[in-house]
LUMZA-774563 format. One record per residue (C-alpha): x, y, z; residue in one letter; residue number from 1. Coordinates in steps of 0.02 Angstrom, whole numbers, padded with zeros to 5 digits. Layout:
+--------+--------+--------+------+-----+
:      x :      y :      z : type : seq :
+--------+--------+--------+------+-----+
:      X :      Y :      Z :    a : NUM :
...
+--------+--------+--------+------+-----+
END
This chain:
+--------+--------+--------+------+-----+
:      x :      y :      z : type : seq :
+--------+--------+--------+------+-----+
:  00000 :  00000 :  00000 :    m :   1 :
:  00068 :  00170 : -00047 :    a :   2 :
:  00115 :  00279 :  00099 :    k :   3 :
:  00009 :  00436 :  00113 :    k :   4 :
:  00111 :  00595 :  00102 :    t :   5 :
:  00052 :  00731 :  00221 :    p :   6 :
:  00007 :  00898 :  00146 :    s :   7 :
:  00130 :  01040 :  00170 :    k :   8 :
:  00088 :  01208 :  00243 :    s :   9 :
:  00050 :  01360 :  00141 :    i :  10 :
:  00225 :  01428 :  00172 :    v :  11 :
:  00313 :  01273 :  00106 :    l :  12 :
:  00208 :  01244 : -00048 :    e :  13 :
:  00212 :  01426 : -00107 :    t :  14 :
:  00351 :  01446 : -00236 :    p :  15 :
:  00482 :  01580 : -00214 :    k :  16 :
:  00449 :  01735 : -00317 :    k :  17 :
:  00575 :  01852 : -00393 :    d :  18 :
:  00578 :  02032 : -00455 :    l :  19 :
:  00519 :  01993 : -00634 :    p :  20 :
:  00365 :  01906 : -00565 :    s :  21 :
:  00336 :  02054 : -00451 :    l :  22 :
:  00338 :  02172 : -00600 :    l :  23 :
:  00214 :  02061 : -00694 :    r :  24 :
:  00096 :  02042 : -00547 :    d :  25 :
: -00031 :  02184 : -00542 :    q :  26 :
: -00158 :  02104 : -00426 :    r :  27 :
: -00221 :  02195 : -00273 :    g :  28 :
: -00251 :  02054 : -00151 :    l :  29 :
: -00180 :  02001 :  00016 :    t :  30 :
: -00203 :  01858 :  00139 :    t :  31 :
: -00308 :  01901 :  00291 :    v :  32 :
: -00211 :  01786 :  00408 :    e :  33 :
: -00048 :  01877 :  00373 :    y :  34 :
: -00137 :  02045 :  00387 :    i :  35 :
: -00195 :  01998 :  00562 :    i :  36 :
: -00019 :  01946 :  00612 :    i :  37 :
:  00053 :  02104 :  00535 :    l :  38 :
: -00079 :  02210 :  00622 :    c :  39 :
: -00030 :  02142 :  00793 :    l :  40 :
:  00152 :  02178 :  00754 :    i :  41 :
:  00102 :  02350 :  00690 :    a :  42 :
:  00012 :  02395 :  00852 :    v :  43 :
:  00166 :  02350 :  00954 :    v :  44 :
:  00282 :  02433 :  00828 :    g :  45 :
:  00177 :  02591 :  00823 :    f :  46 :
:  00186 :  02606 :  01012 :    g :  47 :
:  00374 :  02580 :  01011 :    v :  48 :
:  00393 :  02704 :  00867 :    w :  49 :
:  00296 :  02839 :  00959 :    k :  50 :
:  00390 :  02806 :  01121 :    k :  51 :
:  00556 :  02819 :  01030 :    f :  52 :
:  00501 :  02980 :  00945 :    g :  53 :
:  00449 :  03057 :  01111 :    a :  54 :
:  00617 :  03009 :  01187 :    t :  55 :
:  00712 :  03088 :  01043 :    v :  56 :
:  00609 :  03248 :  01055 :    k :  57 :
:  00639 :  03261 :  01242 :    d :  58 :
:  00826 :  03237 :  01217 :    a :  59 :
:  00827 :  03370 :  01081 :    r :  60 :
:  00734 :  03494 :  01191 :    r :  61 :
:  00857 :  03466 :  01334 :    r :  62 :
:  01002 :  03491 :  01214 :    g :  63 :
:  00926 :  03652 :  01147 :    e :  64 :
:  00898 :  03721 :  01323 :    r :  65 :
:  01077 :  03679 :  01369 :    h :  66 :
:  01143 :  03760 :  01210 :    a :  67 :
:  01045 :  03920 :  01246 :    r :  68 :
:  01122 :  03930 :  01419 :    r :  69 :
:  01299 :  03900 :  01359 :    v :  70 :
:  01303 :  03991 :  01192 :    c :  71 :
:  01225 :  04159 :  01143 :    p :  72 :
:  01073 :  04151 :  01031 :    a :  73 :
:  01108 :  04164 :  00846 :    k :  74 :
:  00997 :  04265 :  00730 :    p :  75 :
:  00884 :  04161 :  00619 :    p :  76 :
:  00942 :  04137 :  00441 :    p :  77 :
:  00879 :  04268 :  00321 :    s :  78 :
:  00844 :  04145 :  00181 :    s :  79 :
:  00795 :  03961 :  00173 :    p :  80 :
:  00928 :  03830 :  00152 :    r :  81 :
:  00978 :  03803 : -00031 :    p :  82 :
:  00883 :  03660 : -00112 :    g :  83 :
:  00728 :  03676 : -00002 :    m :  84 :
:  00564 :  03679 : -00095 :    l :  85 :
:  00423 :  03796 : -00045 :    p :  86 :
:  00283 :  03728 :  00061 :    q :  87 :
:  00168 :  03700 : -00086 :    w :  88 :
:  00295 :  03581 : -00163 :    a :  89 :
:  00315 :  03471 : -00008 :    t :  90 :
:  00126 :  03470 :  00014 :    d :  91 :
:  00114 :  03426 : -00171 :    g :  92 :
:  00215 :  03267 : -00144 :    a :  93 :
:  00097 :  03211 : -00006 :    r :  94 :
: -00055 :  03253 : -00112 :    i :  95 :
:  00021 :  03156 : -00257 :    a :  96 :
:  00042 :  03004 : -00143 :    a :  97 :
: -00140 :  03019 : -00090 :    l :  98 :
: -00192 :  03034 : -00272 :    g :  99 :
: -00097 :  02876 : -00319 :    v : 100 :
: -00176 :  02779 : -00176 :    v : 101 :
: -00350 :  02845 : -00219 :    a : 102 :
: -00335 :  02785 : -00399 :    i : 103 :
: -00266 :  02618 : -00336 :    a : 104 :
: -00414 :  02600 : -00219 :    a : 105 :
: -00534 :  02631 : -00365 :    f : 106 :
: -00452 :  02507 : -00484 :    t : 107 :
: -00430 :  02377 : -00346 :    d : 108 :
: -00613 :  02390 : -00294 :    a : 109 :
: -00673 :  02375 : -00474 :    r : 110 :
: -00553 :  02249 : -00552 :    r : 111 :
: -00442 :  02183 : -00411 :    e : 112 :
: -00293 :  02261 : -00498 :    r : 113 :
: -00168 :  02398 : -00455 :    i : 114 :
: -00094 :  02431 : -00628 :    p : 115 :
:  00089 :  02458 : -00668 :    n : 116 :
:  00049 :  02618 : -00764 :    w : 117 :
:  00003 :  02693 : -00594 :    l : 118 :
:  00135 :  02624 : -00475 :    t : 119 :
:  00295 :  02614 : -00580 :    l : 120 :
:  00295 :  02797 : -00637 :    p : 121 :
:  00264 :  02850 : -00457 :    a : 122 :
:  00410 :  02744 : -00398 :    i : 123 :
:  00523 :  02824 : -00528 :    a : 124 :
:  00456 :  03001 : -00502 :    f : 125 :
:  00479 :  03005 : -00312 :    g : 126 :
:  00671 :  02998 : -00302 :    p : 127 :
:  00689 :  03116 : -00452 :    l : 128 :
:  00570 :  03242 : -00375 :    f : 129 :
:  00662 :  03243 : -00209 :    w : 130 :
:  00831 :  03244 : -00295 :    l : 131 :
:  00787 :  03413 : -00369 :    f : 132 :
:  00701 :  03469 : -00209 :    a : 133 :
:  00844 :  03437 : -00089 :    d : 134 :
:  00992 :  03384 : -00195 :    f : 135 :
:  01059 :  03209 : -00166 :    y : 136 :
:  00999 :  03201 :  00016 :    w : 137 :
:  00818 :  03212 : -00040 :    g : 138 :
:  00846 :  03074 : -00168 :    g : 139 :
:  00931 :  02964 : -00037 :    i : 140 :
:  00788 :  02987 :  00086 :    r : 141 :
:  00661 :  02948 : -00050 :    s : 142 :
:  00752 :  02787 : -00096 :    l : 143 :
:  00763 :  02742 :  00088 :    l : 144 :
:  00575 :  02768 :  00106 :    g : 145 :
:  00546 :  02661 : -00049 :    l : 146 :
:  00649 :  02517 :  00020 :    v : 147 :
:  00581 :  02523 :  00198 :    l : 148 :
:  00398 :  02537 :  00147 :    c : 149 :
:  00414 :  02394 :  00023 :    a : 150 :
:  00524 :  02278 :  00127 :    a : 151 :
:  00389 :  02189 :  00229 :    v : 152 :
:  00261 :  02183 :  00086 :    p : 153 :
:  00395 :  02109 : -00030 :    y : 154 :
:  00440 :  01977 :  00100 :    w : 155 :
:  00256 :  01931 :  00113 :    l : 156 :
:  00245 :  01929 : -00078 :    f : 157 :
:  00384 :  01799 : -00084 :    r : 158 :
:  00283 :  01692 :  00036 :    r : 159 :
:  00127 :  01707 : -00073 :    g : 160 :
:  00034 :  01812 :  00056 :    a : 161 :
:  00030 :  01980 : -00036 :    w : 162 :
:  00000 :  02020 : -00218 :    a : 163 :
:  00126 :  02117 : -00321 :    g : 164 :
:  00014 :  02267 : -00349 :    g : 165 :
:  00007 :  02300 : -00161 :    d : 166 :
:  00196 :  02289 : -00145 :    v : 167 :
:  00225 :  02416 : -00283 :    k : 168 :
:  00092 :  02531 : -00211 :    l : 169 :
:  00183 :  02545 : -00045 :    f : 170 :
:  00349 :  02566 : -00135 :    a : 171 :
:  00270 :  02714 : -00226 :    a : 172 :
:  00204 :  02788 : -00063 :    i : 173 :
:  00377 :  02775 :  00017 :    g : 174 :
:  00461 :  02853 : -00135 :    a : 175 :
:  00340 :  02999 : -00143 :    l : 176 :
:  00333 :  03048 :  00040 :    v : 177 :
:  00503 :  02983 :  00095 :    g : 178 :
:  00608 :  03126 :  00028 :    g : 179 :
:  00540 :  03254 :  00151 :    d : 180 :
:  00611 :  03267 :  00327 :    y : 181 :
:  00513 :  03138 :  00427 :    g : 182 :
:  00439 :  03068 :  00267 :    g : 183 :
:  00510 :  02894 :  00293 :    v : 184 :
:  00416 :  02883 :  00457 :    g : 185 :
:  00259 :  02945 :  00370 :    l : 186 :
:  00270 :  02803 :  00243 :    g : 187 :
:  00293 :  02673 :  00380 :    i : 188 :
:  00146 :  02745 :  00477 :    e : 189 :
:  00040 :  02733 :  00318 :    a : 190 :
:  00083 :  02548 :  00308 :    l : 191 :
:  00041 :  02522 :  00492 :    l : 192 :
: -00127 :  02611 :  00479 :    f : 193 :
: -00166 :  02515 :  00320 :    t : 194 :
: -00143 :  02348 :  00406 :    t : 195 :
: -00256 :  02406 :  00548 :    m : 196 :
: -00392 :  02462 :  00429 :    a : 197 :
: -00379 :  02302 :  00326 :    a : 198 :
: -00385 :  02193 :  00481 :    a : 199 :
: -00538 :  02285 :  00550 :    a : 200 :
: -00631 :  02269 :  00384 :    y : 201 :
: -00582 :  02086 :  00361 :    a : 202 :
: -00636 :  02036 :  00537 :    l : 203 :
: -00808 :  02114 :  00514 :    v : 204 :
: -00830 :  02033 :  00343 :    r : 205 :
: -00772 :  01862 :  00403 :    l : 206 :
: -00885 :  01870 :  00556 :    a : 207 :
: -01032 :  01906 :  00439 :    w : 208 :
: -00982 :  01759 :  00327 :    e : 209 :
: -00956 :  01641 :  00475 :    g : 210 :
: -00769 :  01615 :  00439 :    k : 211 :
: -00696 :  01718 :  00581 :    l : 212 :
: -00646 :  01579 :  00701 :    l : 213 :
: -00564 :  01476 :  00563 :    r : 214 :
: -00465 :  01627 :  00503 :    t : 215 :
: -00409 :  01673 :  00680 :    l : 216 :
: -00352 :  01493 :  00708 :    a : 217 :
: -00253 :  01498 :  00546 :    n : 218 :
: -00173 :  01663 :  00597 :    a : 219 :
: -00127 :  01587 :  00766 :    f : 220 :
: -00045 :  01432 :  00694 :    f : 221 :
:  00044 :  01511 :  00544 :    l : 222 :
:  00191 :  01583 :  00644 :    p : 223 :
:  00192 :  01436 :  00766 :    l : 224 :
:  00188 :  01289 :  00643 :    n : 225 :
:  00376 :  01294 :  00607 :    p : 226 :
:  00420 :  01275 :  00793 :    v : 227 :
:  00279 :  01160 :  00851 :    l : 228 :
:  00297 :  00969 :  00857 :    p : 229 :
:  00219 :  00885 :  00706 :    k : 230 :
:  00075 :  00814 :  00807 :    a : 231 :
:  00023 :  00990 :  00862 :    w : 232 :
:  00035 :  01076 :  00694 :    r : 233 :
: -00119 :  01134 :  00601 :    r : 234 :
: -00129 :  01099 :  00415 :    e : 235 :
: -00158 :  01262 :  00323 :    i : 236 :
: -00188 :  01245 :  00136 :    t : 237 :
: -00215 :  01388 :  00014 :    p : 238 :
: -00399 :  01342 :  00001 :    e : 239 :
: -00422 :  01377 :  00187 :    l : 240 :
: -00345 :  01551 :  00178 :    m : 241 :
: -00453 :  01707 :  00166 :    s : 242 :
: -00406 :  01855 :  00056 :    r : 243 :
: -00450 :  02038 :  00052 :    v : 244 :
: -00420 :  02182 : -00068 :    r : 245 :
: -00300 :  02308 :  00005 :    l : 246 :
: -00332 :  02461 : -00105 :    g : 247 :
: -00468 :  02545 : -00001 :    v : 248 :
: -00383 :  02508 :  00168 :    p : 249 :
: -00223 :  02582 :  00095 :    a : 250 :
: -00316 :  02742 :  00053 :    l : 251 :
: -00389 :  02751 :  00229 :    v : 252 :
: -00221 :  02714 :  00312 :    g : 253 :
: -00124 :  02839 :  00207 :    t : 254 :
: -00254 :  02975 :  00232 :    a : 255 :
: -00252 :  02948 :  00421 :    v : 256 :
: -00061 :  02950 :  00427 :    a : 257 :
: -00051 :  03110 :  00325 :    v : 258 :
: -00194 :  03192 :  00420 :    g : 259 :
: -00118 :  03158 :  00590 :    l : 260 :
:  00053 :  03225 :  00541 :    r : 261 :
: -00001 :  03370 :  00432 :    y : 262 :
: -00177 :  03425 :  00483 :    p : 263 :
: -00155 :  03591 :  00393 :    t : 264 :
: -00146 :  03498 :  00227 :    l : 265 :
: -00336 :  03477 :  00233 :    w : 266 :
: -00367 :  03662 :  00267 :    m : 267 :
+--------+--------+--------+------+-----+
END
């Protein structure tokens, strides 16, 4: 009698994906189980990020107070630093990012696609825009934002959990907003808020469809399966995974991140 071969988990049976396949993939779809895991990490990471930012601000204020006591005050510069764009230009980069995400949300909601004609020009435009705005430092920050905002989505893409259109969308967001001072953090916050919005929507939808408990169990076992004994592992096949479109949650998350940091942009 032939010996029955046990099914592998979703992680093992998903083939590795490379950059050419990422460029070809224009779908806007992500796995709910990984979104839930990422959302939990995002909540913790957001708290740590804010705590770190508050610590840095407190240290900077103490340094400024000490400098004012030791050194005489210097007159403010009469002109802005060379290479700085006017306020309308920096606001324009944020509005451009919101515009890209809004179009992506529309195409994703209608056709489950985030097209290359939208994301790839934005990825190329971001570093060039900030290169002219702030010389090479602006271009470097934009590239850094591109890489950091796309790193986790690309890792999930290689595991078959995210679609390529979503990865390129967050790369475009990072490239567009990353060149400004603090822009890299804005791009990361947009990703964190997007995962929260997607998780909230997915949980409500799955509860309505009666699939919530199964999805939560999958999300619990996905990170634990590699370290659990074989007898305790839960078989998770692609057919048991739930998926959600990420375009609209990305618009909500990006708008919230921009609105919290730059409330005057809406005025």
